[in-house]
C-alpha positions in Angstrom: 80.9 26.7 79.1 83.4 23.9 79.3 84.6 22.1 76.2 82.8 18.9 77.3 79.5 20.6 77.6 80.0 22.5 74.4 80.7 19.2 72.5 77.6 17.7 74.0 75.5 20.7 72.9 76.9 20.5 69.4 76.2 16.8 69.1 72.7 17.3 70.3 72.1 20.0 67.6 73.6 17.8 64.9 71.2 15.0 65.9 68.2 17.3 65.9 69.2 18.6 62.5 69.6 15.0 61.1 66.1 14.1 62.5 64.6 17.1 60.8 66.2 16.2 57.5 65.0 12.6 57.9 61.4 13.8 58.6 61.6 16.1 55.5 62.8 13.2 53.4 60.0 10.9 54.7 57.4 13.6 54.1 58.7 14.2 50.6 58.7 10.5 49.8 55.1 10.3 51.2 54.0 13.1 48.9 55.7 11.5 45.9 53.9 8.2 46.6 50.6 9.9 47.2 50.9 11.9 44.0 52.0 8.9 42.0 49.1 6.8 43.3 46.6 9.6 42.6 47.9 9.9 39.0 47.7 6.2 38.5 44.1 6.1 39.9 43.1 9.0 37.7 44.6 7.5 34.7 43.0 4.1 35.4 39.6 5.9 36.0 39.9 7.8 32.7 40.8 4.7 30.8 37.8 2.9 32.2 35.6 5.9 31.4 37.0 6.1 27.9 36.5 2.4 27.3 33.0 2.6 28.7 32.1 5.7 26.6 33.5 4.2 23.4 32.2 0.7 24.0 28.6 1.7 24.5 28.0 3.6 21.3 29.7 0.9 19.3 27.3 -1.6 20.8 24.4 0.6 20.2 25.5 1.4 16.6 26.0 -2.3 15.9 22.6 -3.1 17.3 21.0 -0.3 15.3 22.7 -1.4 12.2 21.5 -5.0 12.7 18.0 -3.8 13.5 18.0 -1.6 10.4 19.2 -4.5 8.2 16.6 -6.8 9.6 13.9 -4.1 9.2 14.9 -3.5 5.6 14.8 -7.3 4.9 11.4 -7.5 6.5 10.3 -4.5 4.4 11.4 -6.1 1.2 9.5 -9.3 2.2 6.4 -7.3 3.1 6.4 -5.4 -0.2 6.9 -8.5 -2.4 4.3 -10.5 -0.5 1.8 -7.6 -0.5 1.3 -7.8 3.2 0.8 -4.2 4.1 -0.6 -2.9 7.4 -4.2 -1.9 6.5 -4.9 -0.5 10.0 -3.1 2.7 9.2 -3.2 5.3 6.4 -0.7 4.7 3.6 0.6 6.8 0.7 -0.2 4.4 -2.0 -2.9 2.0 -2.9 -2.9 -1.3 -1.0 -6.1 -2.8 -2.4 -9.7 -2.1 -3.5 -13.0 -1.9 -1.7 -16.5 -2.1 -3.0 -19.0 0.6 -2.0 -22.2 -0.9 -0.5 -24.1 2.3 0.2 -24.2 5.7 -1.6 -21.8 7.9 0.3 -19.7 11.1 0.3 -15.9 11.2 0.3 -14.5 14.0 2.4 -11.3 16.0 2.1 -10.3 15.5 5.8 -11.4 13.8 9.0 -12.5 16.9 11.0 -15.4 19.0 12.0 -17.2 20.5 9.0 -14.9 18.9 6.4 -15.1 19.8 2.7 -17.0 17.4 0.5 -14.9 16.0 -2.4 -17.3 13.8 -4.3 -20.0 11.2 -4.1 -19.7 7.4 -4.7 -22.6 5.1 -5.4 -23.2 1.6 -4.3 -21.5 -1.0 -6.5 -18.5 1.2 -7.3 -15.0 -0.1 -6.7 -12.7 2.4 -4.9 -8.9 2.3 -4.3 -8.1 1.6 -0.7 -5.2 3.2 1.2 -5.7 2.1 4.8 -8.0 2.5 7.7 -7.9 4.3 11.1 -10.6 4.8 13.7 -13.5 3.8 11.5 -12.4 5.9 8.5 -10.9 4.7 5.3 -8.5 6.6 3.1 -9.5 6.1 -0.5 -8.8 7.3 -4.0 -11.4 7.6 -6.7 -10.6 9.1 -10.2 -7.1 9.9 -8.7 -8.6 12.2 -6.0 -7.7 11.1 -2.4 -10.2 11.5 0.4 -11.8 9.8 3.4 -15.0 7.8 3.8 -16.6 5.9 6.6 -15.4 2.3 6.6 -18.8 1.0 7.3 -20.0 1.7 3.8 -17.2 -0.4 2.2 -16.8 -4.2 1.9 -13.8 -6.3 1.0 -13.4 -7.8 -2.5 -12.9 -11.5 -3.0 -9.5 -12.9 -2.1 -8.4 -13.6 -5.7 -9.9 -10.4 -7.1 -8.3 -6.9 -7.6 -5.0 -8.0 -6.0 -2.6 -5.1 -5.4 1.1 -5.6 -4.6 3.4 -2.7 -4.1 0.8 -0.4 -5.5 0.4 -2.4 -8.7 -2.9 -4.0 -9.6 -2.4 -7.6 -10.9 -4.2 -9.4 -13.7 -3.0 -12.9 -14.0 -4.2 -16.5 -14.2 -4.7 -16.5 -10.4 -5.7 -12.9 -9.7 -8.6 -11.6 -11.7 -10.6 -8.4 -12.3 -14.4 -8.7 -11.8 -16.6 -8.0 -14.8 -18.4 -5.1 -13.0 -15.1 -3.3 -12.4 -14.9 0.0 -14.4 -11.4 0.5 -15.8 -10.0 4.1 -15.7 -6.6 4.9 -17.0 -4.1 5.7 -14.3 -2.9 9.3 -14.3 0.7 8.4 -13.3 0.8 5.9 -16.1 -0.5 8.5 -18.6 2.2 11.0 -17.6 5.0 8.4 -17.9 3.6 7.4 -21.3 3.7 11.0 -22.6 7.3 11.5 -21.4 8.3 8.2 -23.1 6.6 9.3 -26.4 8.5 12.6 -26.3 11.7 10.7 -25.9 10.9 8.6 -28.9 10.2 11.7 -31.0 13.6 13.1 -30.1 15.0 9.9 -31.5 13.0 10.4 -34.7 10.4 7.7 -34.1 6.6 8.0 -34.2 4.4 5.7 -32.1 0.7 5.5 -31.3 -1.7 3.4 -29.3 -4.4 1.0 -30.4 -5.8 0.7 -26.8 -5.2 2.0 -23.3 -7.8 -0.2 -21.7 -10.8 -2.4 -22.5 -14.2 -2.7 -21.0 -15.6 -5.9 -19.7 -18.2 -6.1 -22.5 -15.6 -5.8 -25.3 -14.8 -8.6 -27.6 -11.3 -9.8 -27.1 -8.9 -12.0 -29.1 -9.4 -15.8 -29.0 -7.0 -18.5 -30.3 -7.1 -22.2 -30.8 -3.9 -22.7 -28.8 -5.4 -24.0 -25.6 -2.0 -24.4 -24.0 -1.2 -20.7 -24.1 -4.4 -18.8 -24.9 -5.2 -15.1 -24.9 -6.2 -13.9 -21.5 -10.0 -13.7 -20.9 -11.8 -10.5 -19.9 -11.2 -11.1 -16.2 -7.5 -11.9 -16.7 -6.6 -9.2 -19.3 -3.9 -6.7 -18.4 -5.7 -4.0 -20.3 -8.4 -4.0 -17.6 -6.0 -2.7 -15.0 -5.9 0.9 -16.3 -2.1 0.9 -16.2 -1.3 -0.9 -19.5 -1.1 0.2 -23.1 -1.1 -1.5 -26.5 1.2 0.0 -29.1 0.6 0.5 -32.8 2.7 2.1 -35.6 1.1 4.9 -37.6 0.3 3.9 -41.3 1.5 0.3 -40.9 -0.1 -3.0 -41.3 -1.5 -4.6 -38.2 0.0 -7.9 -39.1 3.7 -6.8 -38.8 5.9 -8.1 -36.1 6.1 -5.1 -33.8 9.2 -6.2 -32.0 11.1 -6.2 -35.3 10.3 -2.6 -36.1 12.5 0.4 -35.1 9.7 1.5 -32.7 9.4 -2.0 -31.2 13.1 -2.3 -30.6 13.3 1.1 -29.0 10.3 0.3 -26.7 11.8 -3.0 -25.7 15.2 -1.5 -24.9 14.1 1.8 -23.2 10.6 1.5 -21.8 11.8 0.4 -18.4 13.4 3.8 -17.9 9.9 5.3 -18.0 8.4 2.6 -15.8 6.9 0.2 -18.4 7.6 -3.5 -18.9 6.4 -6.0 -21.5 3.5 -7.8 -20.1 3.5 -11.0 -22.2 7.1 -11.6 -23.4 8.1 -14.3 -25.8 9.7 -17.3 -24.2 7.9 -16.7 -20.9 4.5 -18.3 -21.9 4.9 -21.1 -19.4 5.2 -18.5 -16.6 2.5 -16.0 -17.6 0.2 -18.8 -18.8 -0.7 -16.7 -21.9 0.4 -16.4 -25.5 3.2 -13.8 -26.1 2.2 -10.3 -27.1 4.9 -7.8 -28.1 2.6 -4.8 -28.1 1.2 -4.7 -24.6 3.3 -3.0 -21.9 2.3 -2.3 -18.3 3.3 0.6 -16.0 4.9 -0.5 -12.7 7.1 2.5 -12.0 10.7 3.0 -13.0 12.3 1.4 -9.9 10.4 -1.9 -10.3 10.6 -1.8 -14.1 14.4 -1.4 -13.9 14.8 -4.4 -11.6 12.5 -6.5 -13.8 14.3 -5.5 -17.0 17.7 -6.2 -15.4 16.7 -9.6 -14.2 14.5 -10.5 -17.2 11.4 -11.0 -14.9 7.7 -11.2 -15.7 5.2 -9.8 -13.4 4.4 -13.3 -12.2 8.0 -13.8 -11.2 8.5 -10.4 -9.6 5.2 -10.1 -7.7 5.0 -13.8 -6.6 
């Protein structure tokens, strides 16, 4: 091979080698660009997904929180106003019904249910809601079920119940044919309170737990703030007690005694509040009485005590 041809051959090989190197560089650059783009896309996608995943729960959580707060506010409004859903069974008394026909209260709503007790026409019975033609009721602290057709509503201003508490006020009365029975829950709370007093070295007793509609009650000449009449009297609710001190004169000022001071300062812890407090006559409408206390439950009693509220103010 001549030198000329050899040089031509070498130049050709060099050109081919350069072209191969250039192609490799281009391919490498292409791969780098592709990989970089892919990484960027994946990163962007992940970022969007993360944002989407985190944003959705936050929105839901905020919505749930707002809904919960609104529900709680509505619940408080409902409880204070006494507006309870009567078209479903409840766990606590929401009112009273009058029996219009002798009937049987059953243990359950099912085939062959157990008979609990009988009620006669004219009786008042605690009402805890209604479903499918049946009413959930309580009589002498025994809960059962009775056909709704044998019950009738009480008058609008009679036997008013708010948050499980029967009210006896100027505006909400207790009919004369209502038979008062002392509430078991109030009885238990009272016994616990008396035991606490004993541990503090104090003796207390009761003059009355309730009064009947045919009993004679106090009267006074102060027409502005009288004693409550028999239809308005708190001792007709079955949840109130009137204190007395053993071996003491009835004319003493109860609130000035050691027992009276203890009751005033501690009764709320056991669910009791003073029914006719001094200085609140213009709100209760009745003369003050430092011996009568009403059971409303410890939660309500604590709030009433803390804010110095009467039942008229709390349950309005």
